[in-house]
N, C-alpha and C positions, 0 to 999 in steps of 0.2 A: 583924418589925416593919414593914418596908417594905410588905409585902402588906396589913397592917392599915391603915396610913396611906393607902395608895392606895385601898382599898375604902371608907374613911371619906370621902375626898375625892370619890369618884364618887357615893356616897350623898348627900352634901351638895349637890353640883351638881344631882343629880336632884330632890331635894326643893325646891331653889330654883326649878327650872324648872316644877314642877307648878302653883304658884299663878299664874304668868304665863300658862300655857296655859288655866287655868280662867277667868281674867279675860276672855279673848278670846271665850269661848263665848257670853256674853250681848250682845256688841256687834252693832249693826246692820251688815249687810254682811259678816259673818263666815260663810264657808262652811266647815263642818266637814269636808266630804268631801275637798276639795283645798286647804284652808288658803288660800283666796283671798278678798281683800277687794274687794267690788264698789265701784264709784264712785258715791257718794251725794252728790256736791256739789250737785246740784240739789234735794235734799230737806232742806235745812237748816231749813226751816220749812214743814212740810206743812200744807195747808189754811189758810194764813195769808197775810199780805201778801207781796208780792215784795220783793226787796232794794232796788229802786229806791224803793218807797214808804217803806220804813224810812229810807233815806238822806235822802229829802225831809223826813220828820218830824224827823230830827236836824238838818238844815239850818235848818228853821223854829225849832227850839228854840234853836240857836246864834244865830240872827238876833234872837230875842226877848231873849236874854241880852245881846247887844251893844247892843240898844236901851235896855235897863235901864242899862247902864254909861254910855252916851252921855247919856241923860237925866239921870242923877245928876251927871255931869261938868259939864253945862251948867245945872245947878240947875233943871231943869224938874220934877224930883220931889224930895221930901225924902229924907233918909237912911233914915228909918223906912219909907217906902214902898218904897225900893230894897231894904231888907233883906227885907221881906215878899215882894216879887216874886222876889228871888233864891232865897228859901226854897222858893217854889212851883216855880221852875225846877229846883232841885236835887231836889225830891221827884219831879218828872216824870222826870228823868234816871235817878234810882235805880230807879224803877219800870220804866223801859224796859230798863235793864241787867239787872235781875232777870228780866224776862219773856223777854229774848233768850236767856238761858242755857238755858231748857227749850224754847224755840220759842215764837214769838209767835203767838197765835191771832188770828183776825179780830176777835173781840170785844175782846180786850186792845188791839189796834191801834186800833180805833175809839174806845175810852175814852181812850187816850193822845192821839189826834188831837184829840178834843174838849178835853182839858185844855190842850194846846198852843195851840189856837185861843182858849180863854178867857184864857190868859196873855197872848197878843198883844193881845187886846181890853183887858185890864186895864192893860197898859203904855200903850196909846193913851189910855185914860181918865185914868190918873194923870198923864200928861204934859199933858193939856188941862184939868185941873180947876183949875189956877192957885192952889192953896192953898199950895204950897211951904213948908209949915211946917217949921221947922228941927228937929225932933227927935222 
């Protein structure tokens, strides 16, 4: 009975290890010959913007969101305008997070950069239009 339980335990452990080894086969940087992972830290985003450009885009988006909050707090924009601007900022942030998962291409980065610039322009416009309608 012990021999049977021991052989079942070994078979179970072997079967559990096979899927884990199979998962590693398709990963970038996996070298099947000597089971070594290469260092791909610099390749997080091939042929796209560098990390500094993405961080600058995030800073600009955060700055635009802070300007929206400040403008609403000082009643330079109406609550309706603030909701619209925040919605646009959230859409940009969601799109950026989605694009960063698979790697951000140069085209996607350019589109996001344009959207952030337009958001900043809209915030400036809404602050200066002096309509301040309440709702």
